[in-house]
N, CA, C, O and CB atoms as a CASP TS submission, in Angstrom:
PFRMAT TS
TARGET T0000
AUTHOR 0000-0000-0000
METHOD Language model
MODEL 1
PARENT N/A
ATOM      1  N   MET     1       0.817  -1.183   0.000  1.00  0.00           N
ATOM      2  CA  MET     1       0.000   0.000   0.000  1.00  0.00           C
ATOM      3  C   MET     1       0.866   1.254   0.000  1.00  0.00           C
ATOM      4  O   MET     1       0.544   2.230  -0.677  1.00  0.00           O
ATOM      5  CB  MET     1      -0.932  -0.006   1.194  1.00  0.00           C
ATOM      6  N   ALA     2       1.953   1.234   0.748  1.00  0.00           N
ATOM      7  CA  ALA     2       2.817   2.417   0.805  1.00  0.00           C
ATOM      8  C   ALA     2       3.325   2.793  -0.579  1.00  0.00           C
ATOM      9  O   ALA     2       3.442   3.973  -0.911  1.00  0.00           O
ATOM     10  CB  ALA     2       3.999   2.172   1.747  1.00  0.00           C
ATOM     11  N   ASP     3       3.628   1.769  -1.390  1.00  0.00           N
ATOM     12  CA  ASP     3       4.108   2.047  -2.739  1.00  0.00           C
ATOM     13  C   ASP     3       3.047   2.739  -3.575  1.00  0.00           C
ATOM     14  O   ASP     3       3.367   3.636  -4.357  1.00  0.00           O
ATOM     15  CB  ASP     3       4.545   0.763  -3.418  1.00  0.00           C
ATOM     16  N   SER     4       1.777   2.335  -3.423  1.00  0.00           N
ATOM     17  CA  SER     4       0.736   2.959  -4.231  1.00  0.00           C
ATOM     18  C   SER     4       0.526   4.408  -3.826  1.00  0.00           C
ATOM     19  O   SER     4       0.267   5.254  -4.682  1.00  0.00           O
ATOM     20  CB  SER     4      -0.571   2.185  -4.106  1.00  0.00           C
ATOM     21  N   ILE     5       0.632   4.709  -2.548  1.00  0.00           N
ATOM     22  CA  ILE     5       0.523   6.105  -2.103  1.00  0.00           C
ATOM     23  C   ILE     5       1.714   6.890  -2.623  1.00  0.00           C
ATOM     24  O   ILE     5       1.565   8.017  -3.093  1.00  0.00           O
ATOM     25  CB  ILE     5       0.443   6.198  -0.552  1.00  0.00           C
ATOM     26  N   ALA     6       2.890   6.296  -2.538  1.00  0.00           N
ATOM     27  CA  ALA     6       4.102   6.957  -3.031  1.00  0.00           C
ATOM     28  C   ALA     6       3.973   7.274  -4.517  1.00  0.00           C
ATOM     29  O   ALA     6       4.283   8.383  -4.952  1.00  0.00           O
ATOM     30  CB  ALA     6       5.342   6.075  -2.780  1.00  0.00           C
ATOM     31  N   GLN     7       3.517   6.297  -5.290  1.00  0.00           N
ATOM     32  CA  GLN     7       3.358   6.504  -6.730  1.00  0.00           C
ATOM     33  C   GLN     7       2.315   7.569  -7.023  1.00  0.00           C
ATOM     34  O   GLN     7       2.515   8.417  -7.893  1.00  0.00           O
ATOM     35  CB  GLN     7       2.974   5.198  -7.418  1.00  0.00           C
ATOM     36  N   PHE     8       1.198   7.528  -6.296  1.00  0.00           N
ATOM     37  CA  PHE     8       0.135   8.504  -6.493  1.00  0.00           C
ATOM     38  C   PHE     8       0.648   9.922  -6.258  1.00  0.00           C
ATOM     39  O   PHE     8       0.437  10.814  -7.080  1.00  0.00           O
ATOM     40  CB  PHE     8      -1.043   8.206  -5.561  1.00  0.00           C
ATOM     41  N   VAL     9       1.321  10.117  -5.134  1.00  0.00           N
ATOM     42  CA  VAL     9       1.822  11.445  -4.778  1.00  0.00           C
ATOM     43  C   VAL     9       2.835  11.934  -5.808  1.00  0.00           C
ATOM     44  O   VAL     9       2.770  13.079  -6.256  1.00  0.00           O
ATOM     45  CB  VAL     9       2.458  11.425  -3.377  1.00  0.00           C
ATOM     46  N   LYS    10       3.754  11.078  -6.175  1.00  0.00           N
ATOM     47  CA  LYS    10       4.790  11.470  -7.130  1.00  0.00           C
ATOM     48  C   LYS    10       4.181  11.817  -8.490  1.00  0.00           C
ATOM     49  O   LYS    10       4.562  12.811  -9.108  1.00  0.00           O
ATOM     50  CB  LYS    10       5.826  10.345  -7.285  1.00  0.00           C
ATOM     51  N   GLN    11       3.238  10.999  -8.954  1.00  0.00           N
ATOM     52  CA  GLN    11       2.589  11.267 -10.238  1.00  0.00           C
ATOM     53  C   GLN    11       1.817  12.577 -10.212  1.00  0.00           C
ATOM     54  O   GLN    11       1.910  13.374 -11.146  1.00  0.00           O
ATOM     55  CB  GLN    11       1.653  10.122 -10.607  1.00  0.00           C
ATOM     56  N   ARG    12       1.055  12.801  -9.147  1.00  0.00           N
ATOM     57  CA  ARG    12       0.271  14.043  -9.039  1.00  0.00           C
ATOM     58  C   ARG    12       1.183  15.256  -8.942  1.00  0.00           C
ATOM     59  O   ARG    12       0.909  16.291  -9.550  1.00  0.00           O
ATOM     60  CB  ARG    12      -0.660  13.992  -7.814  1.00  0.00           C
ATOM     61  N   ARG    13       2.262  15.134  -8.185  1.00  0.00           N
ATOM     62  CA  ARG    13       3.199  16.256  -8.057  1.00  0.00           C
ATOM     63  C   ARG    13       3.768  16.619  -9.418  1.00  0.00           C
ATOM     64  O   ARG    13       3.853  17.794  -9.776  1.00  0.00           O
ATOM     65  CB  ARG    13       4.339  15.911  -7.075  1.00  0.00           C
ATOM     66  N   LYS    14       4.154  15.604 -10.167  1.00  0.00           N
ATOM     67  CA  LYS    14       4.735  15.861 -11.488  1.00  0.00           C
ATOM     68  C   LYS    14       3.699  16.412 -12.460  1.00  0.00           C
ATOM     69  O   LYS    14       4.021  17.257 -13.295  1.00  0.00           O
ATOM     70  CB  LYS    14       5.348  14.583 -12.055  1.00  0.00           C
ATOM     71  N   MET    15       2.450  15.937 -12.359  1.00  0.00           N
ATOM     72  CA  MET    15       1.384  16.463 -13.221  1.00  0.00           C
ATOM     73  C   MET    15       1.198  17.964 -12.996  1.00  0.00           C
ATOM     74  O   MET    15       0.938  18.720 -13.932  1.00  0.00           O
ATOM     75  CB  MET    15       0.056  15.717 -12.957  1.00  0.00           C
ATOM     76  N   LEU    16       1.335  18.376 -11.738  1.00  0.00           N
ATOM     77  CA  LEU    16       1.176  19.790 -11.394  1.00  0.00           C
ATOM     78  C   LEU    16       2.476  20.576 -11.549  1.00  0.00           C
ATOM     79  O   LEU    16       2.528  21.775 -11.273  1.00  0.00           O
ATOM     80  CB  LEU    16       0.669  19.922  -9.971  1.00  0.00           C
ATOM     81  N   ARG    17       3.527  19.878 -11.996  1.00  0.00           N
ATOM     82  CA  ARG    17       4.842  20.490 -12.202  1.00  0.00           C
ATOM     83  C   ARG    17       5.382  21.168 -10.949  1.00  0.00           C
ATOM     84  O   ARG    17       5.902  22.283 -10.984  1.00  0.00           O
ATOM     85  CB  ARG    17       4.769  21.496 -13.324  1.00  0.00           C
ATOM     86  N   LEU    18       5.235  20.448  -9.844  1.00  0.00           N
ATOM     87  CA  LEU    18       5.762  20.922  -8.569  1.00  0.00           C
ATOM     88  C   LEU    18       7.070  20.199  -8.278  1.00  0.00           C
ATOM     89  O   LEU    18       7.201  19.005  -8.550  1.00  0.00           O
ATOM     90  CB  LEU    18       4.737  20.699  -7.418  1.00  0.00           C
ATOM     91  N   THR    19       8.019  20.911  -7.734  1.00  0.00           N
ATOM     92  CA  THR    19       9.219  20.261  -7.227  1.00  0.00           C
ATOM     93  C   THR    19       8.891  19.719  -5.838  1.00  0.00           C
ATOM     94  O   THR    19       7.887  20.098  -5.235  1.00  0.00           O
ATOM     95  CB  THR    19      10.443  21.253  -7.186  1.00  0.00           C
ATOM     96  N   GLN    20       9.734  18.842  -5.346  1.00  0.00           N
ATOM     97  CA  GLN    20       9.522  18.353  -3.981  1.00  0.00           C
ATOM     98  C   GLN    20       9.535  19.494  -2.972  1.00  0.00           C
ATOM     99  O   GLN    20       8.680  19.521  -2.088  1.00  0.00           O
ATOM    100  CB  GLN    20      10.588  17.324  -3.615  1.00  0.00           C
ATOM    101  N   PRO    21      10.483  20.449  -3.069  1.00  0.00           N
ATOM    102  CA  PRO    21      10.449  21.567  -2.117  1.00  0.00           C
ATOM    103  C   PRO    21       9.173  22.410  -2.229  1.00  0.00           C
ATOM    104  O   PRO    21       8.642  22.869  -1.217  1.00  0.00           O
ATOM    105  CB  PRO    21      11.660  22.455  -2.329  1.00  0.00           C
ATOM    106  N   ASP    22       8.684  22.614  -3.453  1.00  0.00           N
ATOM    107  CA  ASP    22       7.439  23.370  -3.630  1.00  0.00           C
ATOM    108  C   ASP    22       6.263  22.660  -2.971  1.00  0.00           C
ATOM    109  O   ASP    22       5.456  23.283  -2.281  1.00  0.00           O
ATOM    110  CB  ASP    22       7.151  23.583  -5.121  1.00  0.00           C
ATOM    111  N   MET    23       6.173  21.350  -3.192  1.00  0.00           N
ATOM    112  CA  MET    23       5.066  20.587  -2.615  1.00  0.00           C
ATOM    113  C   MET    23       5.152  20.582  -1.101  1.00  0.00           C
ATOM    114  O   MET    23       4.134  20.712  -0.421  1.00  0.00           O
ATOM    115  CB  MET    23       5.062  19.151  -3.148  1.00  0.00           C
ATOM    116  N   ALA    24       6.343  20.436  -0.569  1.00  0.00           N
ATOM    117  CA  ALA    24       6.511  20.457   0.886  1.00  0.00           C
ATOM    118  C   ALA    24       6.025  21.776   1.462  1.00  0.00           C
ATOM    119  O   ALA    24       5.324  21.796   2.473  1.00  0.00           O
ATOM    120  CB  ALA    24       7.979  20.224   1.266  1.00  0.00           C
ATOM    121  N   ALA    25       6.392  22.871   0.825  1.00  0.00           N
ATOM    122  CA  ALA    25       5.982  24.192   1.305  1.00  0.00           C
ATOM    123  C   ALA    25       4.468  24.360   1.220  1.00  0.00           C
ATOM    124  O   ALA    25       3.848  24.855   2.162  1.00  0.00           O
ATOM    125  CB  ALA    25       6.680  25.295   0.497  1.00  0.00           C
ATOM    126  N   LYS    26       3.873  23.957   0.111  1.00  0.00           N
ATOM    127  CA  LYS    26       2.426  24.102  -0.065  1.00  0.00           C
ATOM    128  C   LYS    26       1.635  23.236   0.910  1.00  0.00           C
ATOM    129  O   LYS    26       0.556  23.625   1.356  1.00  0.00           O
ATOM    130  CB  LYS    26       2.038  23.750  -1.489  1.00  0.00           C
ATOM    131  N   ALA    27       2.170  22.063   1.239  1.00  0.00           N
ATOM    132  CA  ALA    27       1.477  21.145   2.143  1.00  0.00           C
ATOM    133  C   ALA    27       1.782  21.432   3.611  1.00  0.00           C
ATOM    134  O   ALA    27       1.087  20.938   4.499  1.00  0.00           O
ATOM    135  CB  ALA    27       1.857  19.715   1.815  1.00  0.00           C
ATOM    136  N   GLY    28       2.811  22.225   3.866  1.00  0.00           N
ATOM    137  CA  GLY    28       3.173  22.522   5.248  1.00  0.00           C
ATOM    138  C   GLY    28       3.908  21.388   5.932  1.00  0.00           C
ATOM    139  O   GLY    28       3.796  21.204   7.144  1.00  0.00           O
ATOM    140  N   VAL    29       4.664  20.624   5.147  1.00  0.00           N
ATOM    141  CA  VAL    29       5.473  19.538   5.700  1.00  0.00           C
ATOM    142  C   VAL    29       6.919  19.766   5.280  1.00  0.00           C
ATOM    143  O   VAL    29       7.202  20.617   4.437  1.00  0.00           O
ATOM    144  CB  VAL    29       4.957  18.133   5.220  1.00  0.00           C
ATOM    145  N   GLY    30       7.814  19.015   5.861  1.00  0.00           N
ATOM    146  CA  GLY    30       9.225  19.158   5.530  1.00  0.00           C
ATOM    147  C   GLY    30       9.603  18.433   4.247  1.00  0.00           C
ATOM    148  O   GLY    30       8.934  17.491   3.823  1.00  0.00           O
ATOM    149  N   LEU    31      10.678  18.889   3.649  1.00  0.00           N
ATOM    150  CA  LEU    31      11.191  18.273   2.435  1.00  0.00           C
ATOM    151  C   LEU    31      11.561  16.807   2.680  1.00  0.00           C
ATOM    152  O   LEU    31      11.297  15.947   1.840  1.00  0.00           O
ATOM    153  CB  LEU    31      12.406  19.051   1.918  1.00  0.00           C
ATOM    154  N   ARG    32      12.160  16.536   3.806  1.00  0.00           N
ATOM    155  CA  ARG    32      12.531  15.155   4.135  1.00  0.00           C
ATOM    156  C   ARG    32      11.300  14.255   4.149  1.00  0.00           C
ATOM    157  O   ARG    32      11.347  13.121   3.673  1.00  0.00           O
ATOM    158  CB  ARG    32      13.245  15.096   5.500  1.00  0.00           C
ATOM    159  N   PHE    33      10.190  14.771   4.703  1.00  0.00           N
ATOM    160  CA  PHE    33       8.958  13.983   4.742  1.00  0.00           C
ATOM    161  C   PHE    33       8.476  13.664   3.328  1.00  0.00           C
ATOM    162  O   PHE    33       8.086  12.531   3.048  1.00  0.00           O
ATOM    163  CB  PHE    33       7.863  14.734   5.522  1.00  0.00           C
ATOM    164  N   VAL    34       8.498  14.645   2.445  1.00  0.00           N
ATOM    165  CA  VAL    34       8.064  14.436   1.062  1.00  0.00           C
ATOM    166  C   VAL    34       8.935  13.378   0.396  1.00  0.00           C
ATOM    167  O   VAL    34       8.428  12.496  -0.297  1.00  0.00           O
ATOM    168  CB  VAL    34       8.118  15.760   0.262  1.00  0.00           C
ATOM    169  N   ARG    35      10.221  13.465   0.602  1.00  0.00           N
ATOM    170  CA  ARG    35      11.129  12.479  -0.002  1.00  0.00           C
ATOM    171  C   ARG    35      10.848  11.078   0.522  1.00  0.00           C
ATOM    172  O   ARG    35      10.813  10.117  -0.246  1.00  0.00           O
ATOM    173  CB  ARG    35      12.592  12.855   0.275  1.00  0.00           C
ATOM    174  N   GLU    36      10.651  10.964   1.819  1.00  0.00           N
ATOM    175  CA  GLU    36      10.368   9.653   2.400  1.00  0.00           C
ATOM    176  C   GLU    36       9.018   9.126   1.922  1.00  0.00           C
ATOM    177  O   GLU    36       8.878   7.929   1.668  1.00  0.00           O
ATOM    178  CB  GLU    36      10.394   9.730   3.934  1.00  0.00           C
ATOM    179  N   LEU    37       8.041   9.988   1.799  1.00  0.00           N
ATOM    180  CA  LEU    37       6.731   9.591   1.303  1.00  0.00           C
ATOM    181  C   LEU    37       6.824   9.051  -0.114  1.00  0.00           C
ATOM    182  O   LEU    37       6.270   7.994  -0.418  1.00  0.00           O
ATOM    183  CB  LEU    37       5.764  10.766   1.354  1.00  0.00           C
ATOM    184  N   GLU    38       7.522   9.772  -0.980  1.00  0.00           N
ATOM    185  CA  GLU    38       7.661   9.347  -2.368  1.00  0.00           C
ATOM    186  C   GLU    38       8.534   8.104  -2.524  1.00  0.00           C
ATOM    187  O   GLU    38       8.459   7.422  -3.545  1.00  0.00           O
ATOM    188  CB  GLU    38       8.235  10.471  -3.188  1.00  0.00           C
ATOM    189  N   GLN    39       9.352   7.807  -1.530  1.00  0.00           N
ATOM    190  CA  GLN    39      10.180   6.604  -1.573  1.00  0.00           C
ATOM    191  C   GLN    39       9.465   5.399  -0.975  1.00  0.00           C
ATOM    192  O   GLN    39      10.001   4.290  -0.969  1.00  0.00           O
ATOM    193  CB  GLN    39      11.486   6.844  -0.839  1.00  0.00           C
ATOM    194  N   GLY    40       8.245   5.622  -0.468  1.00  0.00           N
ATOM    195  CA  GLY    40       7.458   4.516   0.057  1.00  0.00           C
ATOM    196  C   GLY    40       7.824   4.073   1.453  1.00  0.00           C
ATOM    197  O   GLY    40       7.630   2.910   1.806  1.00  0.00           O
ATOM    198  N   LYS    41       8.359   4.994   2.262  1.00  0.00           N
ATOM    199  CA  LYS    41       8.698   4.631   3.642  1.00  0.00           C
ATOM    200  C   LYS    41       7.456   4.051   4.327  1.00  0.00           C
ATOM    201  O   LYS    41       6.358   4.593   4.206  1.00  0.00           O
ATOM    202  CB  LYS    41       9.239   5.872   4.432  1.00  0.00           C
ATOM    203  N   ALA    42       7.645   2.963   5.033  1.00  0.00           N
ATOM    204  CA  ALA    42       6.519   2.231   5.627  1.00  0.00           C
ATOM    205  C   ALA    42       5.915   2.917   6.847  1.00  0.00           C
ATOM    206  O   ALA    42       4.740   2.707   7.150  1.00  0.00           O
ATOM    207  CB  ALA    42       6.963   0.853   6.013  1.00  0.00           C
ATOM    208  N   THR    43       6.691   3.728   7.550  1.00  0.00           N
ATOM    209  CA  THR    43       6.183   4.375   8.759  1.00  0.00           C
ATOM    210  C   THR    43       6.226   5.887   8.583  1.00  0.00           C
ATOM    211  O   THR    43       7.291   6.503   8.606  1.00  0.00           O
ATOM    212  CB  THR    43       7.002   3.947  10.003  1.00  0.00           C
ATOM    213  N   LEU    44       5.048   6.466   8.409  1.00  0.00           N
ATOM    214  CA  LEU    44       4.913   7.913   8.257  1.00  0.00           C
ATOM    215  C   LEU    44       3.750   8.396   9.105  1.00  0.00           C
ATOM    216  O   LEU    44       2.835   7.629   9.405  1.00  0.00           O
ATOM    217  CB  LEU    44       4.707   8.303   6.771  1.00  0.00           C
ATOM    218  N   GLN    45       3.781   9.650   9.488  1.00  0.00           N
ATOM    219  CA  GLN    45       2.689  10.221  10.263  1.00  0.00           C
ATOM    220  C   GLN    45       1.482  10.429   9.345  1.00  0.00           C
ATOM    221  O   GLN    45       1.570  11.113   8.326  1.00  0.00           O
ATOM    222  CB  GLN    45       3.120  11.563  10.931  1.00  0.00           C
ATOM    223  N   LEU    46       0.356   9.826   9.727  1.00  0.00           N
ATOM    224  CA  LEU    46      -0.826   9.879   8.874  1.00  0.00           C
ATOM    225  C   LEU    46      -1.355  11.296   8.684  1.00  0.00           C
ATOM    226  O   LEU    46      -1.857  11.627   7.610  1.00  0.00           O
ATOM    227  CB  LEU    46      -1.909   9.011   9.452  1.00  0.00           C
ATOM    228  N   ASP    47      -1.250  12.134   9.712  1.00  0.00           N
ATOM    229  CA  ASP    47      -1.733  13.503   9.554  1.00  0.00           C
ATOM    230  C   ASP    47      -0.935  14.248   8.490  1.00  0.00           C
ATOM    231  O   ASP    47      -1.490  15.049   7.737  1.00  0.00           O
ATOM    232  CB  ASP    47      -1.659  14.250  10.885  1.00  0.00           C
ATOM    233  N   LYS    48       0.359  13.983   8.432  1.00  0.00           N
ATOM    234  CA  LYS    48       1.189  14.628   7.414  1.00  0.00           C
ATOM    235  C   LYS    48       0.909  14.055   6.024  1.00  0.00           C
ATOM    236  O   LYS    48       0.911  14.790   5.037  1.00  0.00           O
ATOM    237  CB  LYS    48       2.675  14.466   7.760  1.00  0.00           C
ATOM    238  N   VAL    49       0.669  12.744   5.946  1.00  0.00           N
ATOM    239  CA  VAL    49       0.296  12.153   4.662  1.00  0.00           C
ATOM    240  C   VAL    49      -0.987  12.823   4.163  1.00  0.00           C
ATOM    241  O   VAL    49      -1.097  13.161   2.984  1.00  0.00           O
ATOM    242  CB  VAL    49       0.106  10.603   4.789  1.00  0.00           C
ATOM    243  N   ASN    50      -1.943  13.011   5.051  1.00  0.00           N
ATOM    244  CA  ASN    50      -3.198  13.665   4.667  1.00  0.00           C
ATOM    245  C   ASN    50      -2.982  15.127   4.260  1.00  0.00           C
ATOM    246  O   ASN    50      -3.695  15.631   3.393  1.00  0.00           O
ATOM    247  CB  ASN    50      -4.200  13.592   5.820  1.00  0.00           C
ATOM    248  N   GLN    51      -2.026  15.804   4.863  1.00  0.00           N
ATOM    249  CA  GLN    51      -1.720  17.173   4.450  1.00  0.00           C
ATOM    250  C   GLN    51      -1.273  17.193   2.990  1.00  0.00           C
ATOM    251  O   GLN    51      -1.686  18.057   2.216  1.00  0.00           O
ATOM    252  CB  GLN    51      -0.628  17.787   5.358  1.00  0.00           C
ATOM    253  N   VAL    52      -0.433  16.241   2.628  1.00  0.00           N
ATOM    254  CA  VAL    52       0.053  16.167   1.247  1.00  0.00           C
ATOM    255  C   VAL    52      -1.083  15.751   0.315  1.00  0.00           C
ATOM    256  O   VAL    52      -1.287  16.369  -0.729  1.00  0.00           O
ATOM    257  CB  VAL    52       1.238  15.173   1.134  1.00  0.00           C
ATOM    258  N   LEU    53      -1.820  14.708   0.688  1.00  0.00           N
ATOM    259  CA  LEU    53      -2.908  14.243  -0.163  1.00  0.00           C
ATOM    260  C   LEU    53      -3.978  15.311  -0.339  1.00  0.00           C
ATOM    261  O   LEU    53      -4.646  15.364  -1.372  1.00  0.00           O
ATOM    262  CB  LEU    53      -3.523  12.983   0.415  1.00  0.00           C
ATOM    263  N   GLY    54      -4.140  16.157   0.670  1.00  0.00           N
ATOM    264  CA  GLY    54      -5.111  17.240   0.587  1.00  0.00           C
ATOM    265  C   GLY    54      -4.839  18.197  -0.566  1.00  0.00           C
ATOM    266  O   GLY    54      -5.769  18.801  -1.100  1.00  0.00           O
ATOM    267  N   LEU    55      -3.590  18.339  -0.952  1.00  0.00           N
ATOM    268  CA  LEU    55      -3.246  19.183  -2.106  1.00  0.00           C
ATOM    269  C   LEU    55      -3.915  18.667  -3.378  1.00  0.00           C
ATOM    270  O   LEU    55      -4.180  19.438  -4.301  1.00  0.00           O
ATOM    271  CB  LEU    55      -1.718  19.237  -2.300  1.00  0.00           C
ATOM    272  N   PHE    56      -4.185  17.371  -3.425  1.00  0.00           N
ATOM    273  CA  PHE    56      -4.756  16.744  -4.605  1.00  0.00           C
ATOM    274  C   PHE    56      -6.226  16.401  -4.424  1.00  0.00           C
ATOM    275  O   PHE    56      -6.813  15.697  -5.246  1.00  0.00           O
ATOM    276  CB  PHE    56      -3.984  15.503  -4.950  1.00  0.00           C
ATOM    277  N   GLY    57      -6.821  16.904  -3.336  1.00  0.00           N
ATOM    278  CA  GLY    57      -8.235  16.644  -3.082  1.00  0.00           C
ATOM    279  C   GLY    57      -8.522  15.233  -2.600  1.00  0.00           C
ATOM    280  O   GLY    57      -9.608  14.704  -2.837  1.00  0.00           O
ATOM    281  N   HIS    58      -7.558  14.617  -1.926  1.00  0.00           N
ATOM    282  CA  HIS    58      -7.708  13.247  -1.427  1.00  0.00           C
ATOM    283  C   HIS    58      -7.329  13.184   0.046  1.00  0.00           C
ATOM    284  O   HIS    58      -6.705  14.101   0.581  1.00  0.00           O
ATOM    285  CB  HIS    58      -6.840  12.265  -2.248  1.00  0.00           C
ATOM    286  N   GLU    59      -7.715  12.092   0.690  1.00  0.00           N
ATOM    287  CA  GLU    59      -7.289  11.809   2.052  1.00  0.00           C
ATOM    288  C   GLU    59      -7.265  10.304   2.248  1.00  0.00           C
ATOM    289  O   GLU    59      -7.889   9.560   1.492  1.00  0.00           O
ATOM    290  CB  GLU    59      -8.222  12.490   3.090  1.00  0.00           C
ATOM    291  N   LEU    60      -6.545   9.864   3.259  1.00  0.00           N
ATOM    292  CA  LEU    60      -6.491   8.440   3.587  1.00  0.00           C
ATOM    293  C   LEU    60      -7.817   7.997   4.167  1.00  0.00           C
ATOM    294  O   LEU    60      -8.514   8.774   4.821  1.00  0.00           O
ATOM    295  CB  LEU    60      -5.347   8.142   4.572  1.00  0.00           C
ATOM    296  N   GLY    61      -8.154   6.760   3.927  1.00  0.00           N
ATOM    297  CA  GLY    61      -9.372   6.201   4.492  1.00  0.00           C
ATOM    298  C   GLY    61      -9.315   4.689   4.436  1.00  0.00           C
ATOM    299  O   GLY    61      -8.457   4.118   3.764  1.00  0.00           O
ATOM    300  N   PRO    62     -10.229   4.041   5.141  1.00  0.00           N
ATOM    301  CA  PRO    62     -10.238   2.581   5.128  1.00  0.00           C
ATOM    302  C   PRO    62     -10.694   2.058   3.768  1.00  0.00           C
ATOM    303  O   PRO    62     -11.612   2.594   3.147  1.00  0.00           O
ATOM    304  CB  PRO    62     -11.151   2.038   6.241  1.00  0.00           C
ATOM    305  N   VAL    63     -10.034   1.014   3.337  1.00  0.00           N
ATOM    306  CA  VAL    63     -10.411   0.345   2.088  1.00  0.00           C
ATOM    307  C   VAL    63     -10.543  -1.145   2.376  1.00  0.00           C
ATOM    308  O   VAL    63      -9.831  -1.682   3.224  1.00  0.00           O
ATOM    309  CB  VAL    63      -9.358   0.612   0.948  1.00  0.00           C
ATOM    310  N   PRO    64     -11.447  -1.809   1.676  1.00  0.00           N
ATOM    311  CA  PRO    64     -11.602  -3.259   1.910  1.00  0.00           C
ATOM    312  C   PRO    64     -10.315  -4.007   1.557  1.00  0.00           C
ATOM    313  O   PRO    64      -9.575  -3.624   0.650  1.00  0.00           O
ATOM    314  CB  PRO    64     -12.788  -3.821   1.080  1.00  0.00           C
ATOM    315  N   VAL    65     -10.079  -5.070   2.294  1.00  0.00           N
ATOM    316  CA  VAL    65      -8.905  -5.908   2.078  1.00  0.00           C
ATOM    317  C   VAL    65      -9.376  -7.208   1.434  1.00  0.00           C
ATOM    318  O   VAL    65     -10.417  -7.757   1.796  1.00  0.00           O
ATOM    319  CB  VAL    65      -8.133  -6.180   3.422  1.00  0.00           C
ATOM    320  N   ASP    66      -8.603  -7.679   0.492  1.00  0.00           N
ATOM    321  CA  ASP    66      -8.888  -8.959  -0.138  1.00  0.00           C
ATOM    322  C   ASP    66      -8.482 -10.067   0.831  1.00  0.00           C
ATOM    323  O   ASP    66      -7.306 -10.419   0.916  1.00  0.00           O
ATOM    324  CB  ASP    66      -8.140  -9.099  -1.507  1.00  0.00           C
ATOM    325  N   ARG    67      -9.432 -10.604   1.544  1.00  0.00           N
ATOM    326  CA  ARG    67      -9.138 -11.614   2.581  1.00  0.00           C
ATOM    327  C   ARG    67      -8.648 -12.926   1.995  1.00  0.00           C
ATOM    328  O   ARG    67      -8.040 -13.723   2.710  1.00  0.00           O
ATOM    329  CB  ARG    67     -10.374 -11.876   3.424  1.00  0.00           C
ATOM    330  N   SER    68      -8.892 -13.170   0.734  1.00  0.00           N
ATOM    331  CA  SER    68      -8.402 -14.418   0.141  1.00  0.00           C
ATOM    332  C   SER    68      -6.878 -14.476   0.173  1.00  0.00           C
ATOM    333  O   SER    68      -6.298 -15.560   0.220  1.00  0.00           O
ATOM    334  CB  SER    68      -8.904 -14.561  -1.304  1.00  0.00           C
ATOM    335  N   ARG    69      -6.227 -13.308   0.148  1.00  0.00           N
ATOM    336  CA  ARG    69      -4.771 -13.270   0.259  1.00  0.00           C
ATOM    337  C   ARG    69      -4.329 -13.774   1.616  1.00  0.00           C
ATOM    338  O   ARG    69      -3.290 -14.425   1.728  1.00  0.00           O
ATOM    339  CB  ARG    69      -4.245 -11.853   0.025  1.00  0.00           C
ATOM    340  N   TRP    70      -5.103 -13.481   2.649  1.00  0.00           N
ATOM    341  CA  TRP    70      -4.746 -13.925   3.993  1.00  0.00           C
ATOM    342  C   TRP    70      -4.805 -15.434   4.093  1.00  0.00           C
ATOM    343  O   TRP    70      -3.932 -16.048   4.708  1.00  0.00           O
ATOM    344  CB  TRP    70      -5.668 -13.295   5.032  1.00  0.00           C
ATOM    345  N   ASN    71      -5.826 -16.048   3.493  1.00  0.00           N
ATOM    346  CA  ASN    71      -5.995 -17.497   3.567  1.00  0.00           C
ATOM    347  C   ASN    71      -4.811 -18.208   2.911  1.00  0.00           C
ATOM    348  O   ASN    71      -4.388 -19.270   3.367  1.00  0.00           O
ATOM    349  CB  ASN    71      -7.316 -17.923   2.895  1.00  0.00           C
ATOM    350  N   ASP    72      -4.284 -17.620   1.845  1.00  0.00           N
ATOM    351  CA  ASP    72      -3.133 -18.218   1.172  1.00  0.00           C
ATOM    352  C   ASP    72      -1.883 -18.189   2.041  1.00  0.00           C
ATOM    353  O   ASP    72      -1.022 -19.063   1.935  1.00  0.00           O
ATOM    354  CB  ASP    72      -2.863 -17.501  -0.135  1.00  0.00           C
ATOM    355  N   GLU    73      -1.790 -17.178   2.902  1.00  0.00           N
ATOM    356  CA  GLU    73      -0.597 -17.025   3.726  1.00  0.00           C
ATOM    357  C   GLU    73      -0.658 -17.860   5.000  1.00  0.00           C
ATOM    358  O   GLU    73       0.379 -18.148   5.598  1.00  0.00           O
ATOM    359  CB  GLU    73      -0.402 -15.572   4.081  1.00  0.00           C
ATOM    360  N   LEU    74      -1.860 -18.254   5.424  1.00  0.00           N
ATOM    361  CA  LEU    74      -1.990 -18.991   6.684  1.00  0.00           C
ATOM    362  C   LEU    74      -1.759 -20.454   6.530  1.00  0.00           C
ATOM    363  O   LEU    74      -1.836 -21.198   7.508  1.00  0.00           O
ATOM    364  CB  LEU    74      -3.329 -18.777   7.273  1.00  0.00           C
TER
END
C-alpha cells in the first residue's frame, strides 16, 4: 500500500509540475517527509500524509482488504 501512495503522490506532483520543495511548502510539511513519502517509507505520520494528499483533493481512508490473500498465507 505504501508504494501505491508513493506513486500517487509522485505522479500528481509531477502532473502539477511541482518540485519536492514546492510541494513540501504548499502542504506545510518538511522536504525530508516528502522524499520519504515518495520513496514509500513504511512508517509515516498519517496527519502529514493527509496534508500532502489534501493538495490533490484526497485523504487516507479505510479500504476493503482482499481476505483471500490472507488465507493463502496462513
